[in-house]
C-alpha positions in Angstrom: 19.6 -48.5 -41.9 17.9 -51.8 -42.7 14.2 -52.0 -43.4 13.7 -53.7 -40.0 15.5 -50.9 -38.2 13.5 -48.2 -40.0 10.3 -50.0 -39.2 11.3 -50.4 -35.6 12.2 -46.7 -35.3 8.8 -45.8 -36.8 7.0 -48.0 -34.3 9.1 -46.5 -31.4 8.2 -43.0 -32.5 4.5 -43.9 -32.8 4.6 -45.3 -29.2 6.5 -42.3 -27.8 4.4 -39.6 -29.5 1.3 -40.1 -27.3 3.6 -40.2 -24.2 5.1 -36.8 -25.2 1.6 -35.4 -25.8 0.4 -36.8 -22.4 3.4 -35.1 -20.7 1.9 -31.8 -21.9 -1.5 -32.5 -20.4 -2.5 -32.7 -16.7 -5.5 -34.9 -17.4 -8.1 -35.9 -20.0 -11.7 -35.1 -19.1 -14.4 -36.8 -21.2 -11.9 -37.3 -24.0 -10.7 -33.7 -23.9 -7.1 -33.1 -22.9 -6.4 -30.5 -20.2 -3.1 -28.8 -21.0 -0.5 -28.5 -18.3 0.0 -24.9 -19.4 -3.2 -24.0 -17.5 -1.7 -25.3 -14.3 1.5 -23.4 -14.9 -0.4 -20.2 -15.5 -2.4 -20.6 -12.3 0.7 -21.3 -10.3 2.4 -18.2 -11.8 -0.6 -16.1 -10.8 -0.5 -17.4 -7.3 3.2 -16.8 -6.8 2.9 -13.2 -8.1 0.4 -12.7 -5.3 3.0 -13.8 -2.8 2.2 -17.5 -2.3 5.3 -19.8 -2.2 5.6 -22.4 -4.9 5.2 -25.7 -3.0 4.1 -29.2 -3.8 0.8 -28.4 -2.1 0.2 -25.4 -4.3 1.0 -27.4 -7.4 -1.5 -30.1 -6.4 -4.1 -27.5 -5.6 -3.6 -25.9 -9.0 -3.9 -29.2 -10.8 -7.1 -30.0 -8.9 -8.5 -26.5 -9.7 -7.7 -26.7 -13.4 -9.3 -30.2 -13.8 -12.4 -29.1 -11.9 -12.7 -26.0 -14.0 -12.6 -28.1 -17.1 -15.4 -30.3 -15.8 -17.5 -27.3 -14.9 -16.9 -25.7 -18.3 -17.9 -28.8 -20.2 -21.1 -29.0 -18.2 -21.9 -25.3 -18.8 -21.3 -25.7 -22.5 -23.5 -28.8 -22.6 -26.3 -26.7 -21.1 -25.8 -24.0 -23.7 -24.8 -21.4 -21.3 -21.9 -20.2 -23.4 -24.4 -18.7 -25.9 -26.3 -16.5 -23.5 -26.1 -12.7 -23.7 -25.1 -12.5 -20.1 -22.2 -14.9 -20.5 -20.9 -13.0 -23.6 -21.1 -9.7 -21.7 -19.2 -11.0 -18.7 -16.6 -12.5 -21.0 -16.2 -9.1 -22.6 -15.8 -7.4 -19.2 -13.2 -10.0 -18.2 -11.3 -9.6 -21.5 -11.2 -5.8 -21.0 -10.0 -6.2 -17.4 -7.2 -8.6 -18.4 -6.1 -6.4 -21.3 -6.1 -3.2 -19.2 -4.1 -4.9 -16.4 -1.6 -6.1 -19.0 -1.4 -2.6 -20.5 -0.4 -1.0 -17.2 1.9 -3.9 -16.2 3.7 -3.5 -19.6 4.0 0.2 -19.0 5.3 -0.3 -15.5 8.0 -2.8 -16.7 9.1 -0.5 -19.5 9.2 2.6 -17.3 10.6 1.4 -13.9 11.4 3.8 -11.1 15.1 4.6 -11.1 17.4 5.0 -8.1 18.0 8.6 -9.2 14.2 9.3 -9.1 14.0 7.7 -5.6 17.0 9.8 -4.4 15.5 13.0 -5.8 12.1 12.3 -4.1 13.8 11.5 -0.8 15.8 14.7 -0.9 12.7 16.7 -1.5 10.9 15.1 1.4 13.9 15.6 3.6 14.1 19.3 2.7 10.4 19.7 3.5 11.0 18.0 6.9 14.0 20.1 7.9 13.9 22.6 10.8 13.5 22.4 14.5 11.3 20.0 16.4 10.0 20.9 19.9 9.2 18.5 22.7 6.5 20.2 24.9 4.1 19.3 27.6 0.7 21.0 28.0 -2.3 21.2 30.3 -5.6 21.8 28.6 -8.6 23.2 30.6 -11.9 24.8 29.6 -11.7 28.1 31.6 -9.1 30.8 31.8 -9.4 31.2 35.6 -8.8 27.5 36.1 -5.6 27.7 33.9 -4.3 30.7 35.9 -4.9 28.8 39.1 -2.9 25.8 37.8 0.0 28.1 36.7 0.1 29.4 40.3 0.2 25.8 41.6 3.2 24.9 39.4 5.0 28.1 40.2 4.5 27.3 43.9 6.3 24.0 43.5 3.8 21.5 42.1 5.2 19.2 39.4 3.9 20.1 35.9 3.5 16.4 35.1 1.4 15.7 38.2 -0.8 18.7 37.6 -1.3 17.6 34.0 -2.3 14.1 34.9 -4.8 15.4 37.4 -6.3 18.3 35.5 -5.7 18.2 31.7 -8.7 17.6 29.5 -6.5 16.3 26.7 -6.9 12.5 26.8 -4.1 11.9 24.4 -1.4 13.4 26.7 -2.8 13.7 30.2 -1.8 10.2 31.2 1.8 11.0 30.1 2.0 14.1 32.2 1.0 16.3 29.2 4.0 15.0 27.1 3.5 15.7 23.4 6.8 14.2 22.2 8.8 15.9 19.5 6.9 17.7 16.7 7.2 20.7 14.5 5.3 23.9 15.4 3.0 23.6 12.4 1.7 20.3 13.8 -0.3 22.4 16.3 -2.9 25.1 16.0 -1.2 28.5 15.3 -1.7 29.9 18.8 -0.1 26.9 20.4 2.8 26.7 18.0 3.6 30.4 18.2 3.6 30.4 22.0 5.7 27.2 22.2 8.5 28.5 20.0 8.9 31.6 22.1 9.8 29.5 25.2 13.3 28.5 26.2 14.0 25.0 27.4 12.5 24.4 30.8 10.2 27.5 30.6 6.4 27.5 30.9 3.9 30.0 29.6 2.8 32.3 32.5 -0.4 33.3 30.8 -2.8 30.7 29.5 -2.8 30.3 25.7 -6.3 30.3 24.2 -7.2 28.1 21.2 -10.3 26.5 19.8 -9.8 23.7 22.2 -9.7 25.7 25.4 -6.8 27.2 27.5 -3.3 25.7 27.4 -0.4 25.9 29.8 2.7 25.0 27.8 6.1 23.9 29.0 9.0 23.4 26.6 11.2 20.4 27.5 13.7 20.2 24.6 14.4 21.0 21.0 16.3 19.2 18.2 16.8 19.2 14.5 14.1 17.4 12.6 14.7 13.7 12.3 14.2 11.9 9.0 14.6 8.1 8.4 17.5 6.9 6.2 16.8 6.2 2.5 17.1 2.5 2.9 14.2 2.5 5.4 11.8 4.5 3.2 12.9 3.4 -0.3 10.1 0.8 -0.8 7.4 3.4 0.1 9.0 6.0 -2.2 9.2 3.5 -5.1 5.6 2.6 -4.6 4.5 6.3 -4.5 6.5 7.1 -7.7 5.2 4.0 -9.5 1.6 5.0 -8.7 2.3 8.6 -9.9 3.8 7.3 -13.2 0.8 5.0 -13.8 -1.6 7.9 -13.0 0.1 10.1 -15.6 0.1 7.3 -18.1 -3.7 7.0 -17.5 -4.2 10.7 -17.9 -2.1 10.9 -21.0 -4.2 8.2 -22.7 -7.4 10.0 -21.7 -6.1 13.4 -22.9 -5.1 12.1 -26.4 -8.3 10.1 -27.0 -10.9 11.7 -29.4 -14.3 11.3 -27.7 -17.4 13.3 -27.2 -17.8 11.9 -23.7 -17.5 14.3 -20.8 -16.0 12.8 -17.6 -17.3 13.8 -14.2 -13.8 14.8 -13.1 
């Protein structure tokens, strides 16, 4: 290469170097470069929280980063960075960020597996197995009133109509006393036990007393307990298992730490 060519190359590099540096900065504020990496970090944080990456978001991030630099320079000019309160808040912020990174790192390295989700699903499904009962009921305060209503229904009055007119249960009265499908343990013991003794279409001939008053119960139908398919509940199970893993990780750290401090729980 000739001396001229070498010199020209050096000049070209010297001219291009500032351009390359500027490409890494979003702005210069009072002579201080504002790196583009701050904008990228802010956009990443926003997208993690569910915001879509759009030109509008990128512009907002640039505006925010440059404004922050202006505010920071003004705060430093006023000596606020040396105050005890500032240092304390910075330490709290540092701790918060580090702790969040700690748990994020653990979560990434210990993801919930499909096998764990399946096992949890099977456990829930087993717990939810059994028979569900669809019943109607009429709730009143006095036993004599309940007996009189039983007599009305046996005399030909429709259970649903009697429930709408007389039941003191606001949750079911408007629906003719319909309680939909539920397992017996969803109700108080007296109600559940009386309901399971009925056959489809039968009604209790004696009022059933509970803490709420006196019930007249009619069994409409039964079925095997329903449980949603795995695909439908998988996100909730994954979230539940992730929270359980993080809680155990937290407890393990606490258990192995040597300290004279006594926690409240």
